[in-house]
C-alpha positions as CSV (number, residue, x, y, z in Angstrom):
1,X,78.1,106.3,86.5
2,X,77.0,106.3,90.2
3,X,78.6,104.7,93.2
4,X,81.9,104.5,94.9
5,X,84.5,102.2,96.3
6,X,84.8,102.4,100.1
7,X,88.0,101.4,102.0
8,X,88.0,101.3,105.8
9,X,91.2,102.9,107.2
10,X,90.3,103.0,111.0
11,X,87.8,101.4,113.3
12,X,87.0,101.4,117.0
13,X,84.2,99.7,119.0
14,X,81.2,102.0,119.5
15,X,80.9,103.1,123.2
16,X,77.5,104.8,123.3
17,X,74.8,102.9,125.1
18,X,72.8,102.6,121.9
19,X,75.6,100.8,120.0
20,X,77.8,99.3,122.6
21,X,78.6,95.7,121.7
22,X,76.6,96.0,118.5
23,X,78.6,98.4,116.3
24,X,81.8,100.1,115.6
25,X,82.8,103.6,114.4
26,X,84.8,103.5,111.2
27,X,86.6,106.1,109.1
28,X,86.9,105.2,105.5
29,X,87.8,106.7,102.1
30,X,84.8,106.9,99.8
31,X,86.3,107.0,96.3
32,X,83.6,107.9,93.8
33,X,83.5,106.0,90.5
34,X,84.1,108.7,87.9
35,X,85.8,112.1,88.0
36,X,84.8,113.3,91.5
37,X,87.4,113.6,94.3
38,X,87.6,111.0,97.1
39,X,85.7,111.9,100.4
40,X,86.3,110.9,104.0
41,X,83.5,109.1,105.6
42,X,83.1,108.7,109.4
43,X,80.1,106.4,110.3
44,X,78.6,103.9,112.7
45,X,78.8,100.4,111.2
46,X,76.7,97.6,112.6
47,X,78.6,94.4,113.5
48,X,77.4,90.8,113.2
49,X,76.2,91.0,116.9
50,X,73.5,93.5,115.8
51,X,70.0,92.0,115.2
52,X,70.0,93.4,111.7
53,X,73.5,92.1,110.9
54,X,76.5,93.9,109.5
55,X,76.2,97.1,107.6
56,X,76.6,100.9,107.5
57,X,74.1,103.2,109.2
58,X,73.0,106.7,108.3
59,X,74.7,108.0,111.5
60,X,77.8,109.7,110.4
61,X,79.3,112.4,108.2
62,X,81.0,112.5,104.8
63,X,83.6,115.2,104.4
64,X,85.5,116.7,101.5
65,X,89.2,116.5,101.8
66,X,89.3,120.2,102.7
67,X,86.8,119.8,105.5
68,X,88.6,116.7,106.8
69,X,91.8,118.7,107.0
70,X,90.1,121.4,108.9
71,X,88.6,118.8,111.3
72,X,92.1,117.2,111.9
73,X,93.4,120.7,112.9
74,X,90.5,121.3,115.2
75,X,91.0,117.8,116.9
76,X,94.8,118.4,117.2
77,X,94.1,121.8,118.8
78,X,91.5,120.4,121.3
79,X,93.9,117.5,122.2
80,X,96.7,120.0,122.9
81,X,94.5,122.0,125.2
82,X,93.3,118.9,127.0
83,X,96.9,117.7,127.5
84,X,97.9,121.1,128.9
85,X,95.1,121.1,131.4
86,X,95.3,117.4,132.3
87,X,96.4,117.1,136.0
88,X,96.9,113.3,135.8
89,X,99.4,113.4,133.0
């Protein structure tokens, strides 16, 4: 059987000029129907303010749990470095 259930876990308004006021960035869990493992999906989602209405775009990534864990570590490392060099904080 094909398809998956998708549950949004995090969202933030999109800030790029292309999507500002018309979309949000969402992180969701894509749980495939069947025996495959769940995936992490980070994607731009159009909001009702967009001319085409609500819906997911193709702009984004779908990561395995292993790749998502690696990304989390890389983000934490980058944030630590930024905090250490931040002169305002």
